[in-house]
N, C-alpha and C positions, 0 to 999 in steps of 0.2 A: 208440762215441760218448760215452757217460757211464759211468763206473766209481765205484761207491761202496765204499770198501775198509774194513771195520772201524769203522764210524762210530758213535760214542756221542754222544748229544746230550741235555742236562739242561735242564729248566725248574726253576730254583732247585735243591731237593733231590731233585726227581723225575727219575728216569732215563727219558726218553720213548723213547729209540732205545738198543739195546743190541747192539754188534758187528753192525751190519747191513752186509751186502755185497750189492750187486745190480749187473748190468751191462745196459746198453741198447745194442745194435748199430745201426749205420746202418740207416736204413730199416726198423726194426722197430716194432712196436707191442708194448709191455711192459706188462702190467697187475699192479698190486699191489692185492691184495684183503685185507680184514680188517674185524673189526667196529668200531663207533665207539668212539674212544679207544685204538685199537690203536697208533697213532703214525704213521698214513699221511700226514696233512696236514704232521706235523711233519718228515717226510722230505723232502717237496717244498719246504718252507720252509728246511731245512737245505741243500739243493741250491743255493738261491737266496741263502744267506749270512746268513740272519736266522731263527733263531739259528745261530750257527756251530757246528761239530762240535767237541766238546771232544777227542776222539780220533779218529783214523783220517783218511781222505783223500777227497776228492771230485775227480774229474778229469773235465774235459770236452774231448774230442778230445786226450787226452793231456796237457793242461795242468791243473796243480793249482789249482784255484779255491777250495779250503777257506777260506782266510783273506782272500778278496777281498771288498771292499764290493758289496752288492747291485746297485748301478747299473752297475758295471763288469762284473758277471757277465752281466746282461740285455744288454749290449751285444755280448756274444760270439757271440749267435745262439740264445739261448734265450728262450722266452716263457712265462709262467704264466697259466693260467685259473683263478683262485682258487674255492674253495668260496663260494657264495652269490653268484657273478656278478660283483658290485661294479661294475656299470656307473655312469656318472655320470648321476643321475636327471634333473638339470635341463638336460643338454645333449642335442642332437638325435642321432639315430642317426649321421648324417654326422659331427657333431662328435666323437663318441665313437670312430668308426673312424679319423679324421683324427689323433686323439691318439695312436693306436697307431702310425702311420707317422712321426709327429713325433719320437717318443722315439728311434726309430732312425735318422731322417734320410734315409728313403727316398722316392722319387717315389710318390705315393699313387695316380696313375691306374691303372697296370697291377695294383696291389694290389686297388683298390677293385672293378675288373672280375672279379677272381678270387674275392673275397668274395661279390658279387652273383650270380655264377654258382653258388657253393656254397649260398648262402641268398637266393633271390629275393625272400623276405618283407622282408629288410633294404632291398632297393632300393625297394619299395612304400613302406617306413615310414620313408625316410631323413630326412624333416623332423620326424619325430615325436620327442618327448622320450623318452629312454631309460627314465625312471621309469614311463611309461604303458604300456610293452609287457607282454605277458603273460610268464610265468615262462620258457616255452620260447623266445619271441622274445628275451628278455634273454640267455638262454644262447647263441643264436646270435650275438647282438651281442658277448658277451664273447670267443667263439671268433674271430669275425671281427676284433675289435680286436686280439687277439693275432696273428692272422695278418698284419695290417698292419705289423708290425715284421719280416716276411720271416724267421721263425725257421727254423733247421734242427732244433731239438728243441723240441717243444711238450709242456709239463707241465700236465695236466689233473686238476683236484681236484673229484671227485664230480660230473660234468657231469650225471649224471641225477636228481640230488637234488631232490626234490618236484615232478618233472614227470610228466605223463600218459604212458601206456605208448606211445601212437603218437608223441609228441613224442620220447621216449626213442630209439625206433627211428630217427628222422630224425637225431637228433644223432649217434648210434653210426655211421649210413650215412655221414654227412658225414666223420667221422673216418677210416672206411675208405677214403673217396674221397681225402682228403688224404694218406693214406699210400701208396695204390695208385697216383694220378694224379700227384701232386706229389713223391713220394719223401720225404715228411715223416716224421721220427721222433718217435714219441709214447711218453711215460710216463703212463699212465693210472691213477689213484687212484680205487678204486670200492667201494662197498658192493654194488652190484649185480652179484654175481659171475657170475651165469649170462650176461648180456649181455656183460660186460667180457671174460670168459675165452673166449668164442666168437670175439670180435673180436681177441684177442691171438695173436701169434706164441709169446711165452712169458709166464709169469706167476710171481709170488711171493706166498705168504701171510703176513702180518705179524700175530702174536699177542703183545700185551703188550710191544710194542717189540722183538720178535726175528723174524727170518725163520725160519718153521718148516718150509714146504714150498716147493718150487720145480719147475718143469717146463714143458712146452709147455702152451698153453690147453687142449687136448684131454685132456692127461694129468692136469691138475688137475681138470678137470670130472669125470673118472672115478674120482677118488678118493674112497672112502667118507667121510673125514673132512671133505672140503671139501664134498661133497653134504649131509652132515648139519648142518654148522655154518652154510653160506651159502646152500643151495639149498632146504632143507626148511623154513625158519622165516620165510619172507617176504622174504629177502634177494635 
């Protein structure tokens, strides 16, 4: 579904991504793990066209989207849940969700039913302002809003960041449900390597803008260099 081929991305003089190649197959959960500053968020932003890759190609369902503007890329069936959630704080939960459907022009009713089945808390809080929700509820809302655009590929940037362990388990369970029950393809960027690789069909490790390791989630979890770097030090 998604192929990133030899991508280099710069921020000014800084090479944030260097010759990165990854693949995400249909109905897969693929996890990209790495330390803070490794280039994980830059990779998701490059897929979405801001910034654009200097070299290499980004293909979505076989179509070259490397030079397309962001708004056109998102209409093809991608949705991103950005780091830090970025819900609209003054808008209600319902208004936030409807914004997601409006962007893609879909009928919101069946999509709302799906989101509320996945996150019953959002149905309970639908009249509440987004900015007054807890961190975990805001993360649910950010994922729900992305689902309202009916994506075929969901890009998730650090969904566990700053959340209590119980809430993290709920968020990861929801991601697994979306993949298994709805057939949604997911590219997940995470520092929480333990949880993320257990969830993943396949994974990649990004270090200083380069892919250094790849394999199934279980294979990566078993590698000493992954355990030492990401599982032993609080990651």
